[in-house]
KEVEX-292476 format. One record per residue: x negated, y negated, z of N, C-alpha, C in turn. Coordinates in steps of 0.02 Angstrom, whole numbers, padded with zeros to 5 digits, always signed. Each point is the difference from the previous one (the first is absolute). Last residue first. Layout:
N
XYZXYZXYZ...
end
This chain:
338
+00375-01168+01362+00027+00061-00030+00012+00052+00054-00037-00290-00049-00009+00058+00043+00031+00060-00034-00017-00212-00111-00032-00018+00063-00015+00060+00043+00017-00051-00271+00030+00044+00049-00037-00011+00066+00041-00146-00248-00042+00021+00056+00040+00042+00049+00069-00002-00261+00003-00042+00059-00047+00026+00054+00032+00008-00294-00005+00034+00065+00001-00051+00056+00064+00033-00282-00010-00048+00055+00002+00038+00066-00047+00046-00282+00026+00027+00063-00019-00048+00055+00035-00019-00289-00036-00012+00062+00033+00040+00056+00064+00026-00231-00047-00056-00008-00043-00009+00062+00151+00207-00128-00021-00029+00064-00054-00052-00012+00200+00064-00179-00069+00014+00019-00015-00032+00068+00210-00030-00118-00005+00053+00049-00070+00020+00018+00040-00114-00232+00048-00007+00054-00005+00061+00046-00219-00048-00128+00067+00017-00019+00046-00012+00059-00254-00112-00076+00043+00037+00045+00066+00017-00035-00276-00095-00044+00066+00016-00026+00038+00043+00050-00225-00062+00052+00041-00060-00009+00071+00015-00023-00165+00157+00159+00019-00011-00070+00046-00061-00006-00073+00063+00225-00050-00031-00044+00023-00009-00073+00137+00001+00243-00004+00037-00062-00051-00033-00046+00006+00005+00280+00022-00037-00058-00008+00045-00061+00008+00003+00299-00018+00027-00066+00024-00047-00054+00019-00054+00232-00044+00058+00007-00023+00026-00068+00096-00234+00117+00002+00034-00064-00054+00054-00001+00138-00096+00218-00064-00005-00034+00004+00040-00065+00220-00114+00134-00056+00045+00012-00063-00017-00038+00297-00023-00002-00060-00032+00026-00056+00051+00005+00187+00034-00189-00003-00001+00073-00062-00039+00021+00060+00021-00229+00060+00032+00026+00001+00004+00076-00111-00175-00196-00017+00049+00051+00064+00026+00032+00011-00092-00253-00003-00022+00069-00020+00057+00047-00016-00087-00277+00004+00058+00045-00010-00024+00071+00086-00116-00247-00040-00007+00060+00014+00059+00046+00017-00030-00273+00039+00022+00057-00046-00001+00061-00027-00163-00224-00020+00062+00034+00047+00016+00058+00098-00136-00209-00046-00012+00055-00019+00066+00033+00073-00033-00261+00023+00023+00065-00053-00015+00053-00026-00045-00237+00052-00044+00026+00023+00020+00070-00159+00124-00133-00030-00061+00027+00052-00046+00031-00015+00265-00059+00051-00052+00008-00031-00062+00033-00108+00217-00036+00035-00010-00064+00049-00058+00002-00133+00069+00193-00047-00012-00055+00035-00015-00066+00059-00042+00262+00031+00035-00055-00039-00014-00064-00074+00002+00277+00007-00038-00062+00031+00044-00055-00002-00005+00284-00003+00043-00059+00015-00043-00062-00110-00055+00262+00054-00009-00048-00012+00044-00061-00069-00043+00289-00019+00011-00070+00058-00014-00046+00009-00025+00237-00064+00035-00001-00022+00016-00071+00173-00167+00163-00015+00020-00069-00069+00032-00001+00167+00004+00218-00056-00035-00032-00007+00024-00072+00158+00096+00157+00024-00053-00044-00055-00040-00032-00055+00123+00225+00055+00021-00043+00026-00060-00040-00251-00015+00071+00064+00001+00035+00054+00022-00049-00287+00040+00021+00059-00026-00035+00060+00003+00046-00297+00023-00021+00061+00003+00039+00057-00028-00042-00233+00125-00093+00036-00063+00012+00062+00013+00042-00148+00175-00082-00013-00028+00066+00035-00065+00014-00052+00066-00252+00006+00047+00054-00017-00033+00067+00088-00167-00179-00055+00048+00001+00011+00047+00059+00173-00168-00164-00030+00021+00063-00060+00043-00012+00168-00082-00160-00019-00061+00036-00038+00017+00064+00042+00134-00255+00003-00002+00073-00020-00069+00027+00113+00092-00236-00051-00046+00024+00004-00004+00076+00090+00176-00212+00003-00023+00069-00060-00043+00018+00147+00070-00229-00068-00012+00023+00003-00030+00070+00202+00160-00091-00037-00056-00028-00071-00003+00027+00268+00104+00069-00061+00016-00035-00033-00062-00029+00150+00002+00231+00010+00007-00072-00067+00016-00032+00021-00018+00236+00071-00009-00015+00016+00007-00074-00194+00117+00164+00007-00046-00056+00074-00007-00017-00071+00062+00253+00005+00030-00066+00009-00053-00054-00092+00043+00270+00022-00051-00047-00001+00030-00070+00011+00102+00264-00020+00012-00069+00031-00055-00045+00046+00018+00236-00071-00014-00007-00025+00007-00071+00224+00052+00073-00010-00073-00010-00073-00017-00006+00088+00222+00050-00012-00016-00070-00009-00074-00013-00066+00094+00244+00055+00014-00045-00016-00026-00070-00155-00007+00193+00052+00047+00023+00055+00014-00049-00282-00073+00049+00061-00022-00034+00051+00054+00010-00253-00089+00122+00054+00046-00014+00044-00030-00055-00265-00018+00144+00056-00029-00036+00053+00053-00013-00257-00074+00122+00056+00047+00007+00063-00032-00030-00271-00038-00050+00062-00036+00016+00058+00051+00000-00280+00017+00050+00055+00022-00042+00065-00032+00024-00223-00136+00048+00032+00063+00022+00057+00018-00047-00195-00149-00106+00051-00006+00053+00027+00069+00019-00250-00007-00092+00067-00014-00025+00048-00010+00058-00242+00073-00005+00007-00071-00013+00068-00020-00029-00076+00219+00083-00016-00011-00071+00008-00073-00020+00054+00074+00218-00071+00019-00008-00023-00007-00072+00227-00038+00052-00041-00053+00029-00074+00015-00007+00163+00163-00067-00008-00056-00048-00044-00055+00027-00048+00244+00096+00055-00047+00000-00010-00054-00053-00078+00266+00043-00025-00064-00024+00059-00048-00006-00052+00226+00158+00049-00031-00045-00027-00069-00018-00178+00191+00068+00047-00049+00025+00051-00021-00053-00114+00250+00010-00017-00069-00016+00052-00047+00028-00005+00274-00093-00021-00041+00057-00015-00071-00024+00186+00182-00104-00069-00022-00006-00017-00044+00061+00199+00104+00012-00026+00045-00051-00072-00020-00019+00169-00103+00159-00057+00038+00025-00030+00048-00049+00184-00170-00017+00021+00068+00014-00058+00045+00021-00041-00228-00055+00056-00002+00047+00022+00070+00020-00162-00030-00172-00028-00010+00067+00055+00002+00053+00067+00009-00224-00034+00062+00019-00031-00006+00069+00098-00193-00088+00052+00050+00009-00031+00066+00024-00143-00175-00064+00031-00014+00064+00053+00052+00017-00100+00014-00212-00048+00017+00052+00029-00013+00070+00133-00060-00189-00012+00072+00003-00045+00018+00059+00039-00229-00045+00060+00033+00026-00011+00075+00007-00169-00127-00102+00003-00013+00072+00059+00035+00031-00018+00008-00233-00052+00041+00031+00000-00009+00076+00147-00135-00127+00021+00070-00002-00052+00045+00034-00052-00228-00026+00055+00008+00048+00022+00073+00004-00158-00053-00164-00029-00002+00067+00053+00007+00054+00066-00020-00223-00028+00066+00011-00030+00004+00070+00073-00209-00066+00057+00044+00015-00022+00073+00008-00165-00164-00057+00031-00017+00064+00055+00049+00018-00107+00012-00211-00043+00026+00053+00032-00013+00067+00160+00025-00212-00047-00049+00028-00041+00033+00055+00167+00062-00230-00035+00025+00059-00048-00054+00024+00251+00008-00151-00073-00009+00000-00029+00031+00063+00239-00033-00063-00031+00039-00053-00076-00006-00003+00155-00095+00167-00011-00042-00059-00034+00037-00057-00026+00050+00274+00039+00015-00060-00018-00045-00058-00024+00056+00291-00012-00046-00055+00044+00015-00059+00005+00154+00182-00066-00030+00005-00016-00045-00060+00201+00128+00154-00004-00033-00065-00063-00042+00001+00103+00231+00148-00036-00063-00009+00014-00029-00069+00076+00200+00213-00008-00019-00070-00037-00066-00005+00030+00210+00190-00015-00071-00011-00010-00009-00075+00100+00199+00185-00008-00024-00069-00012-00075+00000+00002+00237+00171-00010-00073-00004-00013-00019-00072+00143+00219+00068-00066-00023-00021-00002-00076+00000+00186+00168+00039-00034-00027+00059-00070-00025-00014+00175+00089-00155-00050+00048+00025-00036-00024+00063+00162-00137-00112+00035+00062+00015-00047+00053+00030-00091-00204-00080+00039-00010+00062+00035+00064+00020-00114-00001-00207-00046+00000+00057+00037-00008+00066+00127-00018-00192-00024+00069+00005-00048+00006+00059+00078-00215-00060+00049+00039+00037-00019+00074+00007-00148-00141-00129+00003-00019+00071+00053+00040+00038-00038+00008-00244-00038+00048+00041+00008-00014+00074+00195-00060-00185-00065-00023+00024-00034+00055+00041+00228+00005-00103-00056+00029-00036-00068-00023+00022+00194-00148+00080+00014+00058-00042-00062+00023-00038+00045-00188+00163-00053+00050+00009+00009+00060-00045+00070-00269+00036+00021+00056-00042-00056+00051+00001-00008-00178+00152+00061-00022-00034+00027+00055-00046-00152-00002+00237+00001+00024-00068+00066-00018-00033-00125-00141+00192+00054+00049-00004+00006+00021-00073-00235-00093+00117+00062-00013-00036+00052+00054+00012-00255-00123+00065+00047+00049+00027+00067-00015-00031-00278-00065-00050+00071-00009-00014+00040+00058+00031-00246-00148-00001+00026+00065+00023+00076-00006+00001-00217-00142-00130+00067+00004+00027+00015+00072+00021-00220-00051-00073+00023-00068+00016+00070-00002+00030-00134+00225+00043+00018-00037-00060+00023-00071+00018-00075+00192+00150-00038-00061-00012+00016-00038-00063+00064+00217+00136-00023+00002-00069-00036-00063-00022+00114+00066+00218-00073+00005-00006-00026-00010-00070+00237-00003+00067-00036-00057+00027-00075+00004-00011+00153+00180-00061+00007-00059-00043-00047-00056+00023+00023+00193+00134-00042+00012-00059+00001-00060-00047+00142-00004+00186-00069-00004+00023-00048+00011-00058+00228+00026-00044-00016-00070+00012-00072-00009+00024+00087+00218-00027-00010-00032-00065-00021-00073+00009+00061+00122+00190-00064+00025-00026-00017-00032-00067+00210-00050+00094-00054-00031+00039-00069+00023-00024+00193+00097-00100-00004-00071-00015-00059-00032+00036+00051+00221+00052-00032-00005-00066-00008-00073-00021+00119+00040+00198-00070+00020+00009-00038-00006-00065+00233-00041-00002-00038-00054+00032-00073+00018+00009+00176+00077-00192-00033+00030+00058-00046-00052+00031+00107-00064-00194+00054+00017+00047-00029+00029+00064-00138-00179-00155+00017+00071+00007+00057+00010+00049-00105-00203-00176+00027+00014+00067+00027+00072+00002-00199-00060-00165+00073-00003+00002+00023+00013+00071-00244-00107-00096+00035+00057+00028+00075-00014-00003-00250-00100-00119+00071-00001+00014+00023+00064+00034-00219-00185-00087+00019+00068+00017+00070-00003+00028-00127-00180-00181+00031+00018+00064+00003+00076+00008-00090-00233-00164-00012+00070+00020+00030+00015+00069+00105-00170-00172-00048-00009+00054-00014+00071+00027+00085+00011-00245+00017-00007+00071-00058-00031+00039+00119+00036-00266-00062-00012+00036+00020-00016+00072+00118+00129-00236+00003-00037+00063-00071-00010+00026+00045+00118-00206+00058-00045+00002+00008-00039+00065-00173+00171-00063-00002-00053-00050+00057-00051+00007-00078+00133+00220-00003+00021-00070+00000-00060-00047+00001+00008+00250+00056-00024-00040-00001+00021-00072-00104+00157+00192-00007-00072-00011+00057-00020-00047-00079+00220+00185+00034-00027-00058-00025-00071-00013-00056+00235+00161-00024-00064-00026+00033-00018-00066+00036+00153+00236+00018+00001-00070-00014-00069-00030-00054+00171+00222-00009-00069-00022+00008+00000-00076+00077+00181+00210-00015-00017-00069-00009-00075-00007-00001+00219+00202+00012-00069-00021-00018-00009-00074-00002+00213+00109+00023-00038+00057+00018-00071-00019-00009+00242-00157-00024-00066+00019+00031-00026+00065+00040+00203-00148-00066+00006+00031-00018-00062+00042+00201+00016-00134+00005+00042+00060-00067+00011+00035+00008-00128-00208+00025-00034+00060+00008+00046+00061-00074+00093-00216-00046-00047+00032+00027-00029+00065+00136+00158-00127-00066+00028+00013-00044-00048+00040+00229-00053-00067+00004+00068+00027-00068+00031+00017+00035-00228-00093+00048+00010+00054-00005+00067+00034-00136-00053-00191-00017-00044+00056+00044+00015+00060+00051+00113-00197-00062+00025+00028-00021-00043+00060+00189-00069-00125+00014+00060+00038-00063+00027+00033-00018-00183-00146+00033-00020+00062+00014+00061+00044-00087+00041-00214-00050-00032+00043+00030-00020+00066+00145+00088-00162-00045+00052+00026-00052-00030+00047+00146-00145-00116+00036+00036+00052-00044+00053+00032-00083-00114-00186+00002-00044+00057+00036+00032+00059-00010+00119-00208-00066-00006+00032+00002-00044+00062+00230+00116-00053-00050-00029-00045-00064-00014+00039+00141+00186+00116+00020-00059-00037-00053-00022-00050+00014+00182+00177+00010+00018-00071+00024-00058-00042-00046-00017+00239-00057+00038-00027+00007+00015-00074+00092-00225+00128+00020+00070-00007-00055+00038-00037+00033-00247+00163-00016+00035-00062+00029+00070-00001+00029-00179+00174-00056+00048+00009-00018+00039-00063+00021-00218-00057-00015+00044+00056+00066+00025+00031-00031-00160-00189+00024+00068-00011-00017+00048+00056-00066-00238-00041+00073+00000+00001+00029+00070-00009-00237-00070-00012+00025-00020+00066+00075-00010+00001-00113+00061-00204-00016+00050+00050+00028-00017+00069+00101-00063-00240-00037-00036+00051-00012+00048+00058+00048+00064-00272+00023-00005+00069-00050-00039+00044-00006+00075-00244+00033-00064+00013+00019-00012+00072-00125+00186-00117+00072+00011+00011+00037-00064+00018-00230-00009-00074+00020+00066-00023+00075+00011+00008-00129-00194+00072+00017-00003-00071+00024+00067-00026+00019-00103+00258-00033+00050-00042+00021-00007-00073+00001-00220+00155+00034+00065-00001-00035+00048-00048-00093-00219+00030+00030+00016+00065+00026+00072+00003-00210-00068-00160+00070-00019+00006+00027+00024+00067-00219+00042-00126+00004-00066+00030+00071-00026+00006-00095+00220-00079+00034-00045-00047+00004-00071+00026-00097+00171+00132-00037+00001-00063+00030-00047-00051+00114+00030+00205-00063-00035+00010-00041-00003-00064+00201+00125+00003+00013-00072+00001-00064-00040+00008-00017+00236+00011+00021-00022-00068+00014-00075-00004-00055+00093+00217-00056-00008-00048+00023-00018-00070+00088-00013+00248+00037-00002-00063-00050-00010-00056-00093+00014+00209+00050+00052+00002+00042+00003-00063-00237-00092+00076+00044-00015-00058+00054+00054-00004-00162-00001+00183-00004-00069-00024+00049-00018-00055-00027+00171+00213+00029+00007-00067+00003-00070-00031-00110+00144+00228+00000-00061-00040+00025+00014-00070-00014+00100+00271+00021+00018-00067+00006-00064-00040-00127+00086+00241+00024-00056-00041+00015+00028-00070-00040+00097+00273+00006+00012-00072+00028-00063-00034-00150+00056+00238+00069+00010-00023-00001+00013-00075-00184-00131+00101+00027+00047+00049+00074+00009-00015-00235-00102-00142+00071+00013+00011+00011+00048+00058-00210-00073-00111+00033-00062+00021+00069+00013+00029-00137+00172-00100-00028-00019+00066+00031-00064+00027+00055+00081-00222+00031+00038+00054-00025-00020+00070-00012-00190-00184-00026+00068+00003+00033+00038+00058+00040-00242-00166+00009+00040+00059-00028+00071-00008-00003-00167-00180-00044-00017+00056+00005+00048+00059+00134+00012-00208-00071+00008-00016-00044-00007+00062+00234-00037+00017-00013+00071-00013-00073+00013-00016+00076-00225+00028-00004+00037+00063-00017+00073-00011+00037-00136-00189-00060-00022+00035-00010+00040+00064+00199+00035-00117-00057+00030-00035-00066-00020+00034+00197-00101+00077-00002+00071+00020-00059+00035-00034+00041-00226-00058-00023+00005+00070-00005+00073+00022+00088-00053-00218-00072-00015+00006-00025+00014+00070+00229+00023-00041-00035+00051-00037-00076-00010+00004+00144-00162+00095-00004+00060+00039-00038+00055-00035+00043-00201-00118-00045-00012+00056-00010+00063+00043+00150-00025-00201-00069+00023-00007-00042-00002+00064+00251+00025-00130-00021-00028+00064-00070+00026+00015+00143+00066-00186-00028-00066-00013-00020-00035+00065+00105+00223-00007-00063+00000-00038-00032-00067-00011+00144+00104+00210+00017-00039-00060-00065-00014-00037-00033+00129+00173+00068+00025-00010+00032-00038-00059-00230-00028+00096+00019+00014-00069+00067+00033-00008-00129+00041+00230+00003-00059-00043+00026+00020-00069-00046+00094+00282+00026+00007-00068+00001-00066-00037-00086+00155+00227-00012-00066-00028+00018+00004-00074+00046+00153+00238+00007-00006-00073-00010-00072-00021-00077+00156+00226+00023-00064-00027+00002+00004-00076-00016+00161+00243-00005-00001-00073+00033-00064-00025-00125+00058+00252+00059-00010-00041-00015+00007-00075-00158+00136+00167+00025-00068+00000+00060-00006-00046-00239+00164+00048+00072-00004+00015+00021-00073+00003-00210+00104-00153+00021+00000+00069+00075-00001+00009-00053-00066-00235-00054+00018+00046+00027-00002+00071+00059-00050-00287+00022+00030+00063-00060+00019+00042+00097-00135-00240-00058+00005+00045+00026+00025+00067+00082-00022-00277+00017+00019+00068-00064+00007+00040+00108-00111-00249-00059+00014+00041+00024+00016+00071+00104-00020-00273+00010+00006+00071-00067+00015+00033+00135-00071-00258-00059+00006+00042+00018+00003+00075+00142+00091-00217+00002-00055+00048-00059+00005+00048+00067+00096-00253-00044+00012+00056-00003-00061+00046+00165+00134-00197-00018-00066+00025-00040+00011+00064+00041+00173-00216-00003-00012+00072-00018-00073+00012+00110+00179-00214-00044-00052+00027+00003-00004+00076+00080+00139-00214-00012+00025+00068-00049-00047+00035+00074-00066-00212+00054+00046+00017-00006+00027+00071-00078-00231-00119-00032+00053+00039+00055+00047+00026+00050-00188-00143-00072-00002-00006-00035+00059+00035+00237-00034+00008-00017+00009-00070-00076+00004-00009+00077+00072+00239+00016-00056-00043-00016+00016-00072+00017+00098+00275+00001+00022-00070+00024-00058-00043-00117+00051+00262+00043-00040-00043-00006+00026-00071-00082+00039+00286+00011+00026-00068+00048-00043-00039-00176-00064+00200+00072-00001-00013+00012+00025-00071-00204+00003+00199+00017+00015-00069+00075+00006-00010-00182-00130+00172+00063+00036+00000+00021+00010-00072-00263-00030+00093+00060-00031-00029+00061+00045+00014-00262-00055+00115+00032+00041-00051+00060-00038-00029-00206+00012+00204+00022-00047-00052+00028+00041-00057-00074+00029+00278+00022+00031-00062+00027-00054-00047-00153+00040+00243+00027-00049-00047+00015+00035-00065-00002+00110+00261-00044-00027-00052+00036-00051-00042+00113+00220+00130-00042-00055+00021-00045-00023-00058+00247+00121-00023-00072+00010-00004-00037-00062+00023+00243+00037-00033-00024+00021+00066-00076+00007+00003+00128-00056-00200+00011-00054+00048-00024+00018+00070-00077+00065-00253+00021+00037+00059+00007-00050+00057-00005-00028-00284-00009-00025+00068+00026+00051+00050+00016+00007-00244-00053+00040+00030-00013-00021+00072+00242-00014-00140-00061-00036+00017-00051+00049+00028+00270-00036-00132-00055+00041+00026-00059-00044+00018+00289-00004-00050-00063-00038+00003-00053+00043+00034+00234+00057-00023-00040+00020-00059-00067-00036-00002+00169+00078+00214-00026-00056-00039-00040+00028-00059+00146+00077+00240+00001+00010-00072-00025-00064-00035-00064+00098+00252+00038-00050-00036-00006+00010-00075-00015+00188+00200-00041-00035-00050+00044-00050-00038
end
């Protein structure tokens, strides 16, 4: 029996549709014997794979939280062959506060995996996912977005795997999701991420960034919903055709990559950032893509920010004010073959 203080009324082996929560114990000034209730829906029927659909690992990333809730309301056991575990707001304290990291312990849930059972609340959640949920699963679709500090061309993403078979299975799952961009990357810093935990267990892991900017759009929620349904169809958990971008009147998903830190453009100094680009613009290394204005120094010329490599501007920072070292943009390149 895995040691965890998190409780739930969910029986993961029971057929049917169960809507409940994961009860995480917490003691605060406001509630000595309190409980944080993370929403969870499990639908099980017949035989088939188990798929984890997760969102809200970061509380200010909204598109996935909306899309998963929509799906949880619509799906019934008769639609399913296998098991779907849906956790729309895994970092519920952060989601309620509309922030990236937990306001309770200050931790970033996607930087503390696999977690520990006797740690702070964020560590306990990570431990439950790693030790209880993931061992049940064949695949995970983890829905993120840029939150309040980044905006992305919506994409699905996989990390290059050491195991060739797992890599190939992940790539096939990536291709069906139908997002505007399908990204294959080498993990630059995987410390505490959920993806390496999945890789270690042999679980197909597909992440995503479905927009951002601290807002929710019908278009980006639609991309997330399409990705979920196509993912479930791909694994045979629900019936139906894979819906391609072309069938939705959109261009085919663009296969892209980035491989090192040169793809990340950082603010060279603090001030007011004026972008010279929009998402999807092409750039060459050395191109001026914006400038940082010094609000307290009219005599100083703005610091011009240059592109750090060739490619397509995959993301941008919506807030105008930046600090030295803030990520301003990410530049990706087309990937001809994988």
